[in-house]
N, C-alpha and C positions, 0 to 999 in steps of 0.2 A: 504493500500500500504506500502511495506517495503522499507525503504531507507538504502542504504549501501554506504560506502566510498571506493573508489578504489585508492590504492597508487602504483605508479610506482617505479622502482628502485631508481630513482632520488629523489622522494618524501620520500622514506624510509631513504635515505642517510641524508636528512635534518632533518627528524623527529626522528632519533635515534642517538643523539650525544653520543660520546664514554663515557664521564663521567657519564651520566645518565644510559647508558647501563651497566656499571660496577657496579653501585649501585644496579641496578635491578638484576644483576647476583648474588650478595651476598644474596639478599632477596630470589631469586628463589632456590639457593642451600641450604640455611638455612631451607626453607620449605620442600624441598625434604628430607633432612637428619633428620627432626623431624616428618616425616610421616604426613605431612599436604598437601600431593599432591596425585593425582590419575593419574598415568602414565602407561597405559596398554602397553604390548609389542607391538612394531611397527608392523603394518600389512604390508605384502609384497606380491606383485603380480609380477610374472615373465612373461615377454612378450617374449616367446621363439623364435618366428620367427626372431626377430631382436636383440635378446640377451639383451633386456632392462629389467629394474626393476623399478617398482613404489612402493614407500614406503609411508605409511600413519601413521602419528605420532600425536596422540591427547594428550592433557594434561590439567589437572584442578588443580589450586592452591587454596586451601580453604581459607587460611588466607588473601591473597591479592585479592581473587575473580577473578582470571584470567582463561579464558577458550579459548582454540584455537586448531586448527588442522592444521598441516603442511603436504603438499603432495610434495614429491620429486621424480622426475623421473631421473634415471641414464641410459642413452642410449649411450653406448660407440661408436656405429657405426655412430652416428651423425657427428663425426669429418670428416668422408669421404664426408659428405654433407656440410661441412663448417658451421655447426650449433653447438650451445653449447651442450655438452654431458650431462649437468645437467640443469634441469628446476625445479623451486620450487615456491610454492604459500602458503601463510598462511591465513587462515580464522579465524578471531577473532570474538568470540561470547559473548553475554551478559550472564554472569554466573547466573543471576537471572531469565531470561526468555528464554534463549537459542537462542534469536534472533541474526542472523548474523549481525555484525556491520561493518566489513571491510574485504576486500580482498586485500592482498598486495604481491608484488613481493618478493619471498622468498629467492632468492640467495643472495641478498644484506643483508637482515635481518640476514641470517645464518652467513655470513662472519663477520658482526659486532658483533653479539652475541657470536660467537666463540672467536673472539679477546677479547671481554669484559670478557668472562669467564676466560681466561688466565690473563687478567688484574686484575681481582678480586683475583685470586690465587697469583699473583705477589705481590699485595698489602698486602696480609695476610702472605706471606712466605718469600719474598726476604728481604735481609738486608736493613735497612732504608737508608744506605749510598750508595747503588748500583748505579753505574753511567756509566758502560760500558755494552752494550748489543750486543750479537751476534745473527744474524738472519740467519738461514739455510733454504734456499728456497727463492723464489722471486715472488711468485704468489699472488693472492688476499689475501690469508690467512696470508701470511708473512706481508702484508701491515697493516692489522687490528691488528695483534699481536704487531707490532712495535708501532702503534698509542696508543694502550692500555697500553703497558709498560711505554711509555713516559708520559702517563696521570697520572700514580700513583708513578713514581719515577723521580727524576731530572737526566735525562740521558744527558751526555755530549759527548759521543762517540758511534756511531753505526758501527758495522761491518756486512757486508753482504757477504754470499757465496752462489753462485748458480753454478751448473755444467755447465750451459750455461752462459758464461760471459756477452753476450749482454743483457740477462735478468737482471743480477745484475746491469749493467750500467743503464738500463732503470728504475729499481727500485730506485736506488740512485737519479737519476734525478727527479723522480716523488715525492719521499718522503722527500727530503732534505728541512728542514724548514717547513714542512707541519704540521700545528697545533702545538702540543707540541714537534714535532720531531726536534732535533738539526741540525744545518747546517753540522756538521761533520759526513759524512757517508763514511766509507772506504770499498772499494771492495777488498775482500780477494781472494787469488788464491787457497786456500783449506780450508776445514773445521777445520783442526788442528790449523792453525794460527788464525782462526776466534774465536775459543772457548778459546784459551789459555789466561788466565788473564781476561776473561769476567766475570762480576758479575751475569749476567742473560743470559741464552741461550734459544732461541725460535726455536724449530724444527717444521717447517711447510712444510714438504716434502711429497711425496708419495712413499718414499723409502721402499723397502722390507728388506733392511739390514741396520744395524746401520750407521749413518752418521758422527759420531765422536767417539773417544775412551775415555773411562773413565779416563785413565791415563793423558789425556790432560786437565782435569778439576781441577780448584783450589778449595781448601776448601772454604766453604761459598757461593758457586755458587747456584743460583736457576735456575731450568730448567722447561720450559713449553713444553710438548709434545702433539701436536694436530693433527699431520699429519697422523700417522698410525691408521687405524680404522678397521683392520681385525685381526683374531687370528694369522696370519702368518707374518704380516707386523711388522717390528722392526725399529724404528728410533734411539732408545736409547739402548746402549749395556747392557748386563747383569751385567757387572762390575759396571757400574754407578748405575743401579737399586739396586744392593746389598748394595752399600755404602750410598744410599740416604734415607732420610725420605720421604716415598712415600705417596702422597695424590691423591685421585681420585675424579672425579665428582660424580660417582655412582659406588659403589662396584659391584652391580649386573651387570651393563653394562660393567664395566671394565673387569670382569672375563669372560664375553661372547665375547668381541670384541678386547681388547687391547693386541695385539701381544707383545708389550714392556714388559708386565707382564706375559702373558700366556707362551711365549717361555721359559723364565727362570724358571717358575713354573714347566713346563713339564720336564725341564732338571734337576730338583731337586735342583736348586740353591737358590730358595726362597720358602717360604710357603705362603698361603693366609694371614696369620697373619702379613706378611711383610708390608701390606698396613696399614699405621698408622691411617688414617682417611679419611673420605669424606671431601671435602672442606667446605661443608655446616655445618659440625660439628664444624669446626674451626670458620666459620662465625657466628655461633650461640653461640659461647663461651663454647661449650661442651667439646672440646679437645684443647690442646695447639698446636700452629704451630711450628715455629722455636724456639728452646730453647737456642741456642748459635750461635755466629757469624761464627763458623767453619763448621757448619752443611751444607751438600749438601741437597737441597730440590728438589723434582721432582713432578710436577703436571701433571698427565696423564688424558687427557680428551678425551672421545669418543663422547661427545655431548648428551644432554638430552632434551626431548621435553619441559620441564618446562622453559628452556631458551627461546624458541620460544614464548611461551604463554606470558611471562612477557614482552619480547621485543615488541611483537605485541601491547600490551596495551600501553606501553610507546609511541610507534610510533603513535598510533591512537590518544592518548590524545594531543600530540604535533601537529599533523596534523589538528585536529579540532580547536585547539587554534590559529593556524596560517593560517587556510584556505587552507592547502595543500591538493592535491589529487582532485578527482572528485566524487561528490555525484551522485549516480544513484538511480532510483526508480525501484524496481523489481515487 
């Protein structure tokens, strides 16, 4: 008989603390960039009658011995049924025997690991004295971005801008003083005032056009871009990309999916050589990160399955240690 642990969204929230997730992301990215991983291209099934898509994302990390598969369904028409448009689950397997060990709710895991990825990049690229962060967007991703940044830097002031003001108000109410987040959260009336003078900018929107202008950014700023994930979506303008030291999670994935880089590349404004490094190369000590306090640094992330595999293992280890989740026999 096979025993397996089931973790709900709430279980995952407890079992994947941000500081541990950030440390895990550095490991995952370093293994990815030193060719110690097996990450096939993601499988895609289009469900034409309802305009849905189901994606299958497996990953194996040889050094840490992590093996997992994430399944994500994106069904936009669900919003008309008052159902989530995205569902996800992560299956964690034993890398020695292939035995399924756990099945966990994947939306929460994805939100935390994506925030943690930006947290790892912020730790490696932002100025050590960075203390003001601007958050563009107010959804789930904006929340985990903020928690991650506040985990790796001593943030004294948060600025949030959302096109829908009540969303920004709700975000501020919920996040004020949450864990490492400071009590000072200012709601800004536009992106321009939010980013001016900010040390760190987190773009977590689904915008198809840039959400701020390069001219409004101060020297020394670090930018995390996690929102746009298709070749035509752009959160960060070409001017910013040209000025910045650009670091990605995966070169291969970025040139397939990151509109922030693909649009200026196609316009002839940058070349592929403009990407300085993968974040894993910096985490592994193979390439330098920031080399002076005036540099603008830009981390562009489209998400890689190795992040799910390592997060799944951390969550499972903590769940077993604390007795979280439900054990079932199959």
